[in-house]
Backbone of each chain as nested JSON, in Angstrom:
{
  "chains": [
    {"id": "A", "residues": [
      {"number": 1, "name": "MET", "atoms": {"N": [13.519, 22.194, 9.066], "CA": [12.546, 22.482, 8.093], "C": [11.34, 22.232, 8.342]}},
      {"number": 2, "name": "ALA", "atoms": {"N": [10.998, 23.318, 7.994], "CA": [9.48, 22.919, 8.078], "C": [8.799, 22.162, 7.144]}},
      {"number": 3, "name": "GLU", "atoms": {"N": [9.415, 22.813, 5.814], "CA": [8.52, 21.783, 4.494], "C": [8.948, 20.492, 4.604]}},
      {"number": 4, "name": "GLN", "atoms": {"N": [7.54, 19.944, 4.129], "CA": [7.354, 18.334, 3.915], "C": [7.742, 17.988, 2.572]}},
      {"number": 5, "name": "ASN", "atoms": {"N": [8.754, 16.78, 3.069], "CA": [9.706, 16.487, 1.882], "C": [8.932, 15.232, 1.111]}},
      {"number": 6, "name": "ILE", "atoms": {"N": [8.872, 15.253, -0.065], "CA": [8.087, 14.193, -0.822], "C": [8.899, 13.494, -1.923]}},
      {"number": 7, "name": "ILE", "atoms": {"N": [9.023, 12.274, -1.953], "CA": [9.938, 11.268, -2.689], "C": [8.852, 10.443, -3.61]}},
      {"number": 8, "name": "TYR", "atoms": {"N": [9.029, 10.743, -5.043], "CA": [8.284, 9.972, -5.831], "C": [9.096, 8.796, -6.477]}},
      {"number": 9, "name": "VAL", "atoms": {"N": [8.107, 7.485, -6.046], "CA": [9.079, 6.291, -6.484], "C": [8.526, 6.279, -8.19]}},
      {"number": 10, "name": "GLY", "atoms": {"N": [9.944, 5.733, -8.959], "CA": [9.772, 5.485, -10.013], "C": [10.495, 4.256, -10.676]}},
      {"number": 11, "name": "LYS", "atoms": {"N": [11.353, 4.125, -11.475], "CA": [11.64, 3.167, -12.086], "C": [13.206, 2.875, -11.519]}},
      {"number": 12, "name": "LYS", "atoms": {"N": [13.722, 3.662, -10.609], "CA": [14.865, 3.143, -10.155], "C": [14.886, 1.914, -9.277]}},
      {"number": 13, "name": "PRO", "atoms": {"N": [15.949, 1.445, -8.614], "CA": [15.81, 0.127, -8.06], "C": [15.494, 1.007, -6.385]}},
      {"number": 14, "name": "ALA", "atoms": {"N": [14.97, 0.163, -5.604], "CA": [14.692, 0.669, -4.437], "C": [15.439, 1.16, -3.583]}},
      {"number": 15, "name": "MET", "atoms": {"N": [16.675, 0.731, -3.65], "CA": [17.494, 1.404, -2.707], "C": [17.976, 2.53, -2.76]}},
      {"number": 16, "name": "ASN", "atoms": {"N": [18.159, 3.377, -4.228], "CA": [18.19, 4.709, -4.546], "C": [17.346, 5.166, -3.719]}},
      {"number": 17, "name": "TYR", "atoms": {"N": [15.956, 5.18, -3.421], "CA": [15.072, 5.757, -2.648], "C": [15.524, 5.629, -1.048]}},
      {"number": 18, "name": "VAL", "atoms": {"N": [15.489, 4.045, -1.073], "CA": [16.219, 3.941, 0.326], "C": [17.092, 5.408, 0.709]}},
      {"number": 19, "name": "LEU", "atoms": {"N": [17.914, 5.318, -0.08], "CA": [19.426, 6.113, 0.499], "C": [18.968, 7.797, 0.179]}},
      {"number": 20, "name": "ALA", "atoms": {"N": [18.039, 7.792, -0.58], "CA": [17.527, 9.372, -0.227], "C": [16.701, 9.53, 0.732]}},
      {"number": 21, "name": "ILE", "atoms": {"N": [15.849, 8.543, 1.074], "CA": [15.265, 8.963, 2.502], "C": [15.821, 9.267, 3.768]}},
      {"number": 22, "name": "VAL", "atoms": {"N": [16.969, 8.241, 3.569], "CA": [18.27, 8.084, 5.073], "C": [18.717, 9.452, 4.958]}},
      {"number": 23, "name": "THR", "atoms": {"N": [19.312, 10.031, 3.943], "CA": [19.7, 11.193, 3.774], "C": [18.944, 12.559, 4.15]}},
      {"number": 24, "name": "GLN", "atoms": {"N": [17.963, 12.668, 3.625], "CA": [16.824, 13.55, 4.083], "C": [16.634, 13.549, 5.878]}},
      {"number": 25, "name": "PHE", "atoms": {"N": [16.599, 12.674, 6.323], "CA": [16.353, 11.967, 7.93], "C": [17.387, 12.806, 8.399]}},
      {"number": 26, "name": "ASN", "atoms": {"N": [18.882, 12.181, 8.012], "CA": [19.9, 13.107, 8.44], "C": [20.079, 14.45, 8.57]}},
      {"number": 27, "name": "ASN", "atoms": {"N": [19.346, 15.104, 8.132], "CA": [19.625, 16.614, 7.289], "C": [18.371, 16.938, 8.072]}},
      {"number": 28, "name": "ASN", "atoms": {"N": [17.893, 16.214, 9.45], "CA": [17.163, 17.033, 10.184], "C": [15.666, 16.957, 10.052]}},
      {"number": 29, "name": "VAL", "atoms": {"N": [15.046, 16.242, 8.897], "CA": [13.947, 16.702, 8.514], "C": [12.929, 15.756, 9.476]}},
      {"number": 30, "name": "ASP", "atoms": {"N": [11.95, 15.535, 9.572], "CA": [11.152, 14.896, 10.618], "C": [9.639, 14.135, 9.555]}},
      {"number": 31, "name": "HIS", "atoms": {"N": [9.771, 14.722, 8.505], "CA": [8.242, 13.751, 7.989], "C": [8.922, 13.888, 6.769]}},
      {"number": 32, "name": "ILE", "atoms": {"N": [8.888, 12.522, 5.957], "CA": [8.901, 12.313, 4.352], "C": [7.659, 11.593, 4.15]}},
      {"number": 33, "name": "THR", "atoms": {"N": [7.467, 12.009, 2.929], "CA": [6.231, 10.918, 2.378], "C": [6.411, 10.989, 0.903]}},
      {"number": 34, "name": "ILE", "atoms": {"N": [6.502, 9.429, 0.759], "CA": [6.533, 8.548, -0.332], "C": [5.564, 8.344, -0.871]}},
      {"number": 35, "name": "LYS", "atoms": {"N": [5.657, 8.74, -2.177], "CA": [4.363, 8.869, -3.385], "C": [4.369, 7.746, -4.291]}},
      {"number": 36, "name": "ALA", "atoms": {"N": [3.598, 6.85, -4.82], "CA": [3.592, 6.212, -5.852], "C": [2.231, 5.941, -6.337]}},
      {"number": 37, "name": "ARG", "atoms": {"N": [2.175, 5.323, -7.326], "CA": [1.159, 5.099, -8.346], "C": [1.275, 3.684, -9.291]}},
      {"number": 38, "name": "GLY", "atoms": {"N": [0.077, 3.108, -9.246], "CA": [0.205, 1.734, -10.432], "C": [0.981, 0.633, -9.84]}},
      {"number": 39, "name": "LYS", "atoms": {"N": [1.769, -0.172, -10.494], "CA": [2.897, -0.843, -10.155], "C": [3.891, -0.885, -9.396]}},
      {"number": 40, "name": "ALA", "atoms": {"N": [4.288, 0.939, -9.249], "CA": [5.25, 1.452, -8.306], "C": [4.471, 1.358, -6.673]}},
      {"number": 41, "name": "ILE", "atoms": {"N": [3.634, 0.949, -6.52], "CA": [3.224, 0.694, -5.202], "C": [3.812, -0.376, -4.093]}},
      {"number": 42, "name": "SER", "atoms": {"N": [3.785, -1.381, -5.011], "CA": [4.668, -2.587, -3.966], "C": [5.826, -1.975, -3.772]}},
      {"number": 43, "name": "LYS", "atoms": {"N": [6.687, -1.413, -4.814], "CA": [8.058, -0.811, -4.426], "C": [8.074, 0.256, -3.141]}},
      {"number": 44, "name": "ALA", "atoms": {"N": [7.108, 0.968, -3.244], "CA": [6.918, 2.039, -2.43], "C": [6.744, 1.791, -0.905]}},
      {"number": 45, "name": "VAL", "atoms": {"N": [6.431, -0.009, -0.892], "CA": [6.08, -0.62, 0.514], "C": [7.285, -0.782, 1.183]}},
      {"number": 46, "name": "ASP", "atoms": {"N": [7.994, -1.846, -0.028], "CA": [9.217, -1.888, 0.374], "C": [10.207, -0.875, 0.738]}},
      {"number": 47, "name": "ILE", "atoms": {"N": [10.478, -0.176, -0.313], "CA": [11.106, 1.1, 0.393], "C": [11.077, 1.831, 1.77]}},
      {"number": 48, "name": "ALA", "atoms": {"N": [9.632, 1.594, 2.362], "CA": [9.32, 2.575, 3.697], "C": [9.842, 0.941, 4.677]}},
      {"number": 49, "name": "GLU", "atoms": {"N": [9.466, -0.226, 4.021], "CA": [9.859, -1.395, 4.927], "C": [11.324, -1.273, 5.185]}},
      {"number": 50, "name": "ILE", "atoms": {"N": [12.095, -1.345, 4.206], "CA": [13.595, -1.705, 4.392], "C": [14.045, -0.155, 5.253]}},
      {"number": 51, "name": "THR", "atoms": {"N": [13.827, 0.923, 4.995], "CA": [14.138, 2.243, 5.695], "C": [13.859, 2.089, 7.306]}},
      {"number": 52, "name": "LYS", "atoms": {"N": [12.548, 1.565, 7.298], "CA": [12.152, 1.357, 8.803], "C": [13.401, 0.22, 9.72]}},
      {"number": 53, "name": "HIS", "atoms": {"N": [13.407, -0.687, 8.856], "CA": [13.682, -2.121, 9.584], "C": [14.999, -2.236, 9.546]}},
      {"number": 54, "name": "LYS", "atoms": {"N": [15.944, -1.379, 8.392], "CA": [17.541, -1.469, 8.242], "C": [18.326, -0.47, 8.671]}},
      {"number": 55, "name": "PHE", "atoms": {"N": [17.347, 0.594, 8.624], "CA": [18.274, 1.915, 8.594], "C": [17.76, 2.537, 9.63]}},
      {"number": 56, "name": "LEU", "atoms": {"N": [16.466, 3.118, 9.888], "CA": [15.759, 4.223, 10.874], "C": [14.78, 3.685, 11.79]}},
      {"number": 57, "name": "LYS", "atoms": {"N": [15.575, 2.902, 12.833], "CA": [14.613, 1.958, 13.436], "C": [13.162, 2.887, 14.451]}},
      {"number": 58, "name": "GLU", "atoms": {"N": [13.846, 3.852, 14.561], "CA": [12.961, 4.822, 15.115], "C": [11.753, 5.614, 14.31]}},
      {"number": 59, "name": "VAL", "atoms": {"N": [11.816, 5.255, 13.057], "CA": [10.893, 6.378, 12.131], "C": [9.778, 5.182, 12.176]}},
      {"number": 60, "name": "LYS", "atoms": {"N": [8.414, 5.937, 12.495], "CA": [7.172, 5.215, 12.412], "C": [6.401, 5.547, 11.25]}},
      {"number": 61, "name": "TYR", "atoms": {"N": [5.223, 4.856, 10.982], "CA": [4.126, 5.616, 9.827], "C": [3.305, 6.532, 10.678]}},
      {"number": 62, "name": "SER", "atoms": {"N": [3.457, 7.784, 10.113], "CA": [2.401, 8.149, 10.528], "C": [1.167, 8.344, 9.95]}},
      {"number": 63, "name": "ARG", "atoms": {"N": [1.075, 8.152, 8.696], "CA": [-0.358, 7.518, 8.266], "C": [0.071, 6.948, 6.416]}},
      {"number": 64, "name": "VAL", "atoms": {"N": [-0.68, 5.822, 6.395], "CA": [-0.985, 5.821, 4.715], "C": [-1.836, 6.004, 4.291]}},
      {"number": 65, "name": "ASN", "atoms": {"N": [-2.134, 6.695, 3.088], "CA": [-3.303, 7.032, 2.459], "C": [-3.494, 6.497, 1.046]}},
      {"number": 66, "name": "LEU", "atoms": {"N": [-4.563, 5.91, 0.828], "CA": [-4.849, 5.424, -0.449], "C": [-5.806, 5.977, -1.267]}},
      {"number": 67, "name": "ASP", "atoms": {"N": [-5.567, 6.178, -2.47], "CA": [-6.642, 6.923, -3.277], "C": [-6.04, 6.049, -4.773]}},
      {"number": 68, "name": "THR", "atoms": {"N": [-7.412, 7.072, -5.659], "CA": [-7.466, 7.127, -7.275], "C": [-7.02, 8.322, -7.574]}},
      {"number": 69, "name": "GLU", "atoms": {"N": [-6.11, 8.234, -8.847], "CA": [-5.778, 9.417, -9.523], "C": [-6.127, 9.309, -11.15]}},
      {"number": 70, "name": "VAL", "atoms": {"N": [-6.327, 10.374, -11.911], "CA": [-6.896, 10.02, -13.152], "C": [-5.67, 10.672, -13.976]}},
      {"number": 71, "name": "VAL", "atoms": {"N": [-5.135, 9.904, -14.892], "CA": [-4.339, 9.898, -16.052], "C": [-4.544, 9.905, -17.042]}},
      {"number": 72, "name": "GLN", "atoms": {"N": [-3.64, 10.806, -17.895], "CA": [-4.113, 11.295, -19.249], "C": [-3.099, 10.356, -20.378]}},
      {"number": 73, "name": "GLY", "atoms": {"N": [-3.394, 9.64, -20.449], "CA": [-3.075, 8.476, -21.642], "C": [-3.047, 8.909, -22.94]}},
      {"number": 74, "name": "GLU", "atoms": {"N": [-2.188, 8.134, -23.913], "CA": [-2.346, 8.47, -25.34], "C": [-4.065, 7.688, -25.627]}},
      {"number": 75, "name": "ARG", "atoms": {"N": [-4.601, 7.037, -24.821], "CA": [-5.53, 6.391, -25.643], "C": [-6.829, 7.025, -24.191]}},
      {"number": 76, "name": "GLY", "atoms": {"N": [-6.453, 8.571, -23.781], "CA": [-7.686, 9.187, -23.162], "C": [-7.221, 8.777, -21.527]}},
      {"number": 77, "name": "GLU", "atoms": {"N": [-8.296, 9.038, -20.646], "CA": [-8.343, 9.289, -19.297], "C": [-8.153, 7.51, -18.723]}},
      {"number": 78, "name": "SER", "atoms": {"N": [-7.482, 7.247, -17.581], "CA": [-7.35, 6.158, -17.186], "C": [-7.233, 6.15, -15.387]}},
      {"number": 79, "name": "ASN", "atoms": {"N": [-7.698, 5.689, -14.953], "CA": [-7.641, 5.573, -13.356], "C": [-6.468, 4.816, -13.17]}},
      {"number": 80, "name": "VAL", "atoms": {"N": [-5.726, 5.324, -12.291], "CA": [-4.829, 4.473, -11.66], "C": [-4.748, 4.611, -9.677]}},
      {"number": 81, "name": "SER", "atoms": {"N": [-4.553, 3.914, -9.298], "CA": [-4.489, 3.697, -7.914], "C": [-2.848, 4.485, -7.246]}},
      {"number": 82, "name": "SER", "atoms": {"N": [-3.138, 5.09, -6.186], "CA": [-2.028, 5.941, -5.647], "C": [-1.845, 5.705, -4.211]}},
      {"number": 83, "name": "ILE", "atoms": {"N": [-0.611, 5.386, -3.608], "CA": [-0.131, 5.324, -2.534], "C": [0.32, 6.611, -1.884]}},
      {"number": 84, "name": "GLU", "atoms": {"N": [0.385, 6.92, -0.59], "CA": [1.206, 7.894, -0.137], "C": [1.413, 7.356, 1.663]}},
      {"number": 85, "name": "ILE", "atoms": {"N": [2.712, 7.319, 1.89], "CA": [3.12, 6.423, 2.759], "C": [4.083, 7.978, 3.61]}},
      {"number": 86, "name": "ILE", "atoms": {"N": [3.299, 8.307, 5.022], "CA": [4.084, 9.571, 5.746], "C": [4.905, 8.864, 7.054]}},
      {"number": 87, "name": "LEU", "atoms": {"N": [6.11, 9.164, 6.48], "CA": [6.924, 8.58, 7.656], "C": [7.411, 9.636, 8.656]}},
      {"number": 88, "name": "SER", "atoms": {"N": [7.64, 9.201, 9.764], "CA": [8.096, 10.428, 10.868], "C": [8.718, 9.852, 12.032]}},
      {"number": 89, "name": "ARG", "atoms": {"N": [9.376, 10.807, 12.718], "CA": [10.251, 10.329, 13.561], "C": [10.396, 11.468, 14.883]}}
    ]},
    {"id": "B", "residues": [
      {"number": 1, "name": "MET", "atoms": {"N": [-22.463, -11.006, 11.924], "CA": [-21.542, -11.864, 12.169], "C": [-20.323, -11.333, 12.651]}},
      {"number": 2, "name": "ALA", "atoms": {"N": [-19.601, -11.895, 13.757], "CA": [-18.473, -11.169, 14.698], "C": [-16.851, -11.637, 13.954]}},
      {"number": 3, "name": "GLU", "atoms": {"N": [-16.927, -12.534, 13.349], "CA": [-16.1, -13.281, 12.641], "C": [-15.155, -12.18, 11.488]}},
      {"number": 4, "name": "GLN", "atoms": {"N": [-13.985, -11.677, 11.39], "CA": [-13.455, -10.815, 10.614], "C": [-13.129, -11.6, 9.203]}},
      {"number": 5, "name": "ASN", "atoms": {"N": [-13.551, -11.185, 8.556], "CA": [-13.37, -11.743, 7.187], "C": [-12.074, -11.185, 6.286]}},
      {"number": 6, "name": "ILE", "atoms": {"N": [-11.18, -12.011, 5.892], "CA": [-10.113, -12.224, 5.502], "C": [-9.843, -12.2, 3.674]}},
      {"number": 7, "name": "ILE", "atoms": {"N": [-9.502, -11.6, 2.885], "CA": [-9.327, -11.936, 1.385], "C": [-7.603, -11.864, 0.931]}},
      {"number": 8, "name": "TYR", "atoms": {"N": [-7.271, -12.706, 0.616], "CA": [-5.886, -12.858, 0.198], "C": [-5.528, -12.582, -1.247]}},
      {"number": 9, "name": "VAL", "atoms": {"N": [-4.729, -11.989, -1.534], "CA": [-4.877, -11.443, -2.634], "C": [-3.759, -12.287, -3.19]}},
      {"number": 10, "name": "GLY", "atoms": {"N": [-3.944, -13.27, -4.479], "CA": [-3.366, -14.024, -5.14], "C": [-3.008, -13.296, -6.752]}},
      {"number": 11, "name": "LYS", "atoms": {"N": [-3.414, -14.329, -7.306], "CA": [-2.829, -14.16, -9.09], "C": [-4.261, -14.033, -9.734]}},
      {"number": 12, "name": "LYS", "atoms": {"N": [-5.311, -14.015, -9.12], "CA": [-6.704, -13.908, -9.821], "C": [-6.862, -12.413, -10.329]}},
      {"number": 13, "name": "PRO", "atoms": {"N": [-7.654, -12.497, -11.591], "CA": [-7.795, -10.815, -11.79], "C": [-8.101, -9.922, -10.694]}},
      {"number": 14, "name": "ALA", "atoms": {"N": [-7.797, -8.387, -10.48], "CA": [-8.355, -8.017, -9.29], "C": [-10.345, -7.94, -9.192]}},
      {"number": 15, "name": "MET", "atoms": {"N": [-10.543, -8.226, -10.615], "CA": [-12.089, -7.612, -10.406], "C": [-12.864, -9.218, -9.673]}},
      {"number": 16, "name": "ASN", "atoms": {"N": [-11.837, -10.407, -9.527], "CA": [-12.592, -11.367, -8.577], "C": [-12.692, -10.969, -7.281]}},
      {"number": 17, "name": "TYR", "atoms": {"N": [-11.488, -10.555, -6.911], "CA": [-11.578, -10.305, -5.358], "C": [-12.599, -9.193, -4.914]}},
      {"number": 18, "name": "VAL", "atoms": {"N": [-12.642, -8.352, -6.072], "CA": [-13.861, -7.013, -5.579], "C": [-15.092, -7.624, -5.586]}},
      {"number": 19, "name": "LEU", "atoms": {"N": [-15.733, -8.585, -6.373], "CA": [-16.383, -9.268, -6.57], "C": [-17.2, -10.281, -5.016]}},
      {"number": 20, "name": "ALA", "atoms": {"N": [-15.566, -10.683, -4.891], "CA": [-15.969, -11.706, -3.51], "C": [-16.015, -10.602, -2.029]}},
      {"number": 21, "name": "ILE", "atoms": {"N": [-15.429, -9.12, -2.254], "CA": [-15.577, -8.387, -1.162], "C": [-17.117, -7.705, -1.222]}},
      {"number": 22, "name": "VAL", "atoms": {"N": [-17.491, -7.6, -2.325], "CA": [-18.837, -6.86, -2.188], "C": [-19.866, -7.954, -1.78]}},
      {"number": 23, "name": "THR", "atoms": {"N": [-20.024, -8.776, -2.207], "CA": [-20.411, -10.353, -2.087], "C": [-20.578, -10.427, -0.539]}},
      {"number": 24, "name": "GLN", "atoms": {"N": [-19.425, -10.074, 0.23], "CA": [-19.27, -10.148, 1.869], "C": [-20.142, -9.239, 2.481]}},
      {"number": 25, "name": "PHE", "atoms": {"N": [-19.799, -7.988, 1.937], "CA": [-20.482, -6.786, 2.549], "C": [-21.953, -6.809, 2.492]}},
      {"number": 26, "name": "ASN", "atoms": {"N": [-22.166, -7.546, 1.328], "CA": [-23.714, -7.757, 1.154], "C": [-24.541, -8.631, 1.975]}},
      {"number": 27, "name": "ASN", "atoms": {"N": [-23.406, -9.574, 2.559], "CA": [-23.803, -10.683, 3.718], "C": [-24.16, -10.144, 5.291]}},
      {"number": 28, "name": "ASN", "atoms": {"N": [-23.838, -8.938, 5.035], "CA": [-23.852, -7.808, 6.441], "C": [-22.797, -8.417, 7.341]}},
      {"number": 29, "name": "VAL", "atoms": {"N": [-21.493, -8.299, 6.572], "CA": [-20.554, -8.057, 7.28], "C": [-19.917, -6.874, 7.531]}},
      {"number": 30, "name": "ASP", "atoms": {"N": [-19.26, -6.437, 8.578], "CA": [-18.969, -4.932, 8.898], "C": [-17.515, -4.408, 8.365]}},
      {"number": 31, "name": "HIS", "atoms": {"N": [-16.6, -5.785, 8.637], "CA": [-15.16, -5.5, 8.23], "C": [-14.793, -6.228, 7.216]}},
      {"number": 32, "name": "ILE", "atoms": {"N": [-13.867, -6.22, 6.419], "CA": [-13.22, -6.986, 5.474], "C": [-11.706, -6.563, 5.34]}},
      {"number": 33, "name": "THR", "atoms": {"N": [-10.707, -7.593, 5.651], "CA": [-9.342, -7.187, 5.819], "C": [-8.669, -7.949, 4.549]}},
      {"number": 34, "name": "ILE", "atoms": {"N": [-8.212, -6.813, 3.477], "CA": [-7.794, -7.564, 2.35], "C": [-5.894, -7.581, 2.495]}},
      {"number": 35, "name": "LYS", "atoms": {"N": [-5.386, -8.592, 2.411], "CA": [-4.038, -8.864, 2.477], "C": [-3.268, -9.344, 1.462]}},
      {"number": 36, "name": "ALA", "atoms": {"N": [-2.143, -8.769, 1.322], "CA": [-0.88, -9.173, -0.052], "C": [0.184, -9.034, 0.619]}},
      {"number": 37, "name": "ARG", "atoms": {"N": [0.966, -9.503, -0.467], "CA": [2.557, -9.691, -0.265], "C": [3.242, -9.318, -1.706]}},
      {"number": 38, "name": "GLY", "atoms": {"N": [4.428, -8.692, -1.512], "CA": [5.201, -8.603, -2.579], "C": [4.511, -7.633, -3.748]}},
      {"number": 39, "name": "LYS", "atoms": {"N": [4.47, -8.281, -5.001], "CA": [3.857, -7.546, -5.89], "C": [2.834, -7.611, -6.163]}},
      {"number": 40, "name": "ALA", "atoms": {"N": [2.0, -8.362, -5.368], "CA": [0.427, -8.085, -5.215], "C": [-0.214, -7.354, -4.394]}},
      {"number": 41, "name": "ILE", "atoms": {"N": [0.509, -6.384, -3.646], "CA": [0.558, -5.063, -3.046], "C": [-0.332, -4.202, -3.863]}},
      {"number": 42, "name": "SER", "atoms": {"N": [0.139, -3.749, -5.082], "CA": [-0.297, -3.163, -6.026], "C": [-2.113, -3.534, -6.023]}},
      {"number": 43, "name": "LYS", "atoms": {"N": [-2.202, -4.709, -6.283], "CA": [-3.543, -5.099, -6.817], "C": [-4.176, -4.814, -5.471]}},
      {"number": 44, "name": "ALA", "atoms": {"N": [-3.724, -5.325, -4.496], "CA": [-4.71, -4.826, -3.427], "C": [-5.199, -3.571, -3.336]}},
      {"number": 45, "name": "VAL", "atoms": {"N": [-4.251, -2.461, -3.758], "CA": [-4.897, -1.241, -3.463], "C": [-5.714, -1.185, -4.756]}},
      {"number": 46, "name": "ASP", "atoms": {"N": [-5.507, -1.618, -6.118], "CA": [-6.399, -1.269, -6.704], "C": [-7.841, -2.109, -6.149]}},
      {"number": 47, "name": "ILE", "atoms": {"N": [-7.715, -3.277, -6.062], "CA": [-9.123, -3.977, -5.229], "C": [-10.146, -3.138, -4.263]}},
      {"number": 48, "name": "ALA", "atoms": {"N": [-9.122, -2.293, -3.454], "CA": [-9.967, -1.666, -2.416], "C": [-10.249, -0.261, -3.17]}},
      {"number": 49, "name": "GLU", "atoms": {"N": [-9.628, 0.015, -4.039], "CA": [-10.138, 1.527, -4.605], "C": [-11.175, 1.274, -5.793]}},
      {"number": 50, "name": "ILE", "atoms": {"N": [-11.11, 0.107, -6.154], "CA": [-12.291, -0.228, -7.073], "C": [-13.478, -0.268, -6.29]}},
      {"number": 51, "name": "THR", "atoms": {"N": [-13.456, -1.193, -4.778], "CA": [-14.564, -1.618, -4.409], "C": [-15.239, -0.44, -3.902]}},
      {"number": 52, "name": "LYS", "atoms": {"N": [-14.565, 0.52, -3.178], "CA": [-14.894, 2.026, -2.498], "C": [-15.395, 2.83, -3.849]}},
      {"number": 53, "name": "HIS", "atoms": {"N": [-15.072, 2.844, -4.555], "CA": [-15.617, 3.639, -5.725], "C": [-16.641, 3.619, -6.856]}},
      {"number": 54, "name": "LYS", "atoms": {"N": [-16.387, 2.175, -6.978], "CA": [-17.599, 1.656, -8.086], "C": [-18.581, 1.192, -7.452]}},
      {"number": 55, "name": "PHE", "atoms": {"N": [-18.273, 0.648, -6.165], "CA": [-19.575, -0.435, -5.859], "C": [-19.984, -0.251, -4.437]}},
      {"number": 56, "name": "LEU", "atoms": {"N": [-19.257, 0.121, -3.376], "CA": [-19.715, 0.435, -2.298], "C": [-18.999, 1.898, -1.9]}},
      {"number": 57, "name": "LYS", "atoms": {"N": [-19.894, 2.584, -2.112], "CA": [-19.36, 4.198, -1.506], "C": [-18.905, 4.345, -0.304]}},
      {"number": 58, "name": "GLU", "atoms": {"N": [-20.146, 3.461, 0.542], "CA": [-20.103, 3.906, 2.225], "C": [-18.75, 3.201, 2.589]}},
      {"number": 59, "name": "VAL", "atoms": {"N": [-18.348, 2.327, 1.881], "CA": [-17.085, 1.826, 2.408], "C": [-15.92, 2.926, 3.204]}},
      {"number": 60, "name": "LYS", "atoms": {"N": [-15.263, 2.703, 4.254], "CA": [-14.092, 3.372, 4.293], "C": [-12.955, 2.659, 4.587]}},
      {"number": 61, "name": "TYR", "atoms": {"N": [-11.642, 3.155, 4.644], "CA": [-10.52, 2.849, 5.069], "C": [-10.312, 2.562, 6.654]}},
      {"number": 62, "name": "SER", "atoms": {"N": [-10.719, 1.939, 7.458], "CA": [-10.412, 2.105, 8.66], "C": [-8.71, 1.706, 9.289]}},
      {"number": 63, "name": "ARG", "atoms": {"N": [-7.918, 1.047, 8.432], "CA": [-6.914, 0.998, 8.782], "C": [-5.972, 0.496, 7.847]}},
      {"number": 64, "name": "VAL", "atoms": {"N": [-4.677, 1.042, 7.496], "CA": [-4.006, 0.521, 6.331], "C": [-2.471, -0.127, 7.23]}},
      {"number": 65, "name": "ASN", "atoms": {"N": [-2.216, -1.427, 7.34], "CA": [-0.71, -1.568, 7.628], "C": [-0.114, -2.525, 6.809]}},
      {"number": 66, "name": "LEU", "atoms": {"N": [1.118, -1.802, 7.117], "CA": [2.508, -2.22, 6.153], "C": [3.482, -2.998, 7.346]}},
      {"number": 67, "name": "ASP", "atoms": {"N": [3.908, -4.349, 6.687], "CA": [4.951, -4.966, 7.227], "C": [5.599, -5.461, 6.418]}},
      {"number": 68, "name": "THR", "atoms": {"N": [6.494, -6.467, 7.247], "CA": [7.499, -7.52, 6.766], "C": [7.224, -8.667, 6.829]}},
      {"number": 69, "name": "GLU", "atoms": {"N": [7.059, -9.739, 6.01], "CA": [7.289, -11.093, 6.352], "C": [8.036, -11.826, 5.779]}},
      {"number": 70, "name": "VAL", "atoms": {"N": [8.722, -12.942, 6.49], "CA": [9.535, -13.659, 6.503], "C": [9.188, -15.084, 5.94]}},
      {"number": 71, "name": "VAL", "atoms": {"N": [9.645, -15.426, 4.383], "CA": [9.032, -16.337, 3.622], "C": [10.092, -17.242, 3.153]}},
      {"number": 72, "name": "GLN", "atoms": {"N": [9.712, -18.726, 3.522], "CA": [10.838, -19.748, 3.082], "C": [10.508, -20.266, 1.593]}},
      {"number": 73, "name": "GLY", "atoms": {"N": [11.666, -19.598, 0.833], "CA": [11.832, -20.117, -0.516], "C": [12.719, -21.26, -0.545]}},
      {"number": 74, "name": "GLU", "atoms": {"N": [12.746, -21.617, -1.826], "CA": [13.867, -22.706, -2.513], "C": [15.44, -22.489, -1.918]}},
      {"number": 75, "name": "ARG", "atoms": {"N": [15.534, -21.238, -1.737], "CA": [16.689, -20.752, -1.91], "C": [17.014, -20.012, -0.304]}},
      {"number": 76, "name": "GLY", "atoms": {"N": [16.145, -20.299, 0.754], "CA": [16.237, -20.259, 2.003], "C": [15.378, -19.002, 2.522]}},
      {"number": 77, "name": "GLU", "atoms": {"N": [15.528, -18.112, 3.784], "CA": [14.867, -17.086, 3.739], "C": [14.753, -16.006, 3.411]}},
      {"number": 78, "name": "SER", "atoms": {"N": [13.445, -15.062, 3.0], "CA": [13.949, -14.058, 2.215], "C": [12.724, -13.084, 2.937]}},
      {"number": 79, "name": "ASN", "atoms": {"N": [12.528, -11.917, 2.835], "CA": [11.642, -11.083, 3.49], "C": [11.264, -10.411, 2.343]}},
      {"number": 80, "name": "VAL", "atoms": {"N": [9.664, -10.324, 2.662], "CA": [8.684, -9.577, 1.474], "C": [8.119, -8.904, 2.171]}},
      {"number": 81, "name": "SER", "atoms": {"N": [7.581, -7.59, 1.799], "CA": [6.485, -6.513, 2.073], "C": [5.253, -6.874, 2.138]}},
      {"number": 82, "name": "SER", "atoms": {"N": [4.389, -6.788, 2.932], "CA": [3.059, -7.1, 2.997], "C": [1.987, -5.707, 3.403]}},
      {"number": 83, "name": "ILE", "atoms": {"N": [0.861, -6.137, 2.682], "CA": [-0.129, -4.902, 3.144], "C": [-1.488, -5.584, 3.961]}},
      {"number": 84, "name": "GLU", "atoms": {"N": [-2.361, -5.22, 4.682], "CA": [-3.317, -5.129, 5.266], "C": [-4.347, -3.874, 5.187]}},
      {"number": 85, "name": "ILE", "atoms": {"N": [-5.205, -4.331, 4.331], "CA": [-6.27, -2.608, 4.282], "C": [-7.496, -3.524, 4.952]}},
      {"number": 86, "name": "ILE", "atoms": {"N": [-7.954, -2.54, 5.864], "CA": [-8.889, -2.784, 6.422], "C": [-10.605, -1.954, 5.921]}},
      {"number": 87, "name": "LEU", "atoms": {"N": [-11.219, -2.661, 5.693], "CA": [-12.187, -1.896, 4.777], "C": [-13.57, -2.107, 5.804]}},
      {"number": 88, "name": "SER", "atoms": {"N": [-14.212, -0.858, 6.048], "CA": [-15.399, -0.986, 6.971], "C": [-16.557, 0.054, 6.849]}},
      {"number": 89, "name": "ARG", "atoms": {"N": [-17.782, -0.185, 7.05], "CA": [-18.812, 0.548, 6.772], "C": [-19.699, 0.705, 8.329]}}
    ]}
  ]
}
């Protein structure tokens, strides 16, 4: 599959996302991007590390990008940090 | 200065660390490494992004490393994710 798969990290337990990633890699995907914003960034790193160390030892980080996104909230615009972790094998 | 400067992110407000980084860059340091573990990882990304976008626009990410560290706690060993963000100009 040529399309790049993206996992958005939200409020579910880390292991849910890990299992989604492992499932996608087992379906012959070569690259998966984990995206998170704000406090979910720590969880995104946990998810990537658990995937790499416990499930798919052949997976590497091909890139980690940090950025800032503008989010529309109830009290106007605010800036929030974001992370993009690209896993590949 | 040849030595590589390291900022460990803990419980202080993000802006304290940002100001420490800006001060070091103003003292002719070329590289600063921001290190954080666990939930402080999100704050480390905030610190890096605030430094880059609000204070030192010429600073770049020369590398972002993710890893897992083993921590000794009261209830034995546990794994914690870590991040290392290397800023340079």
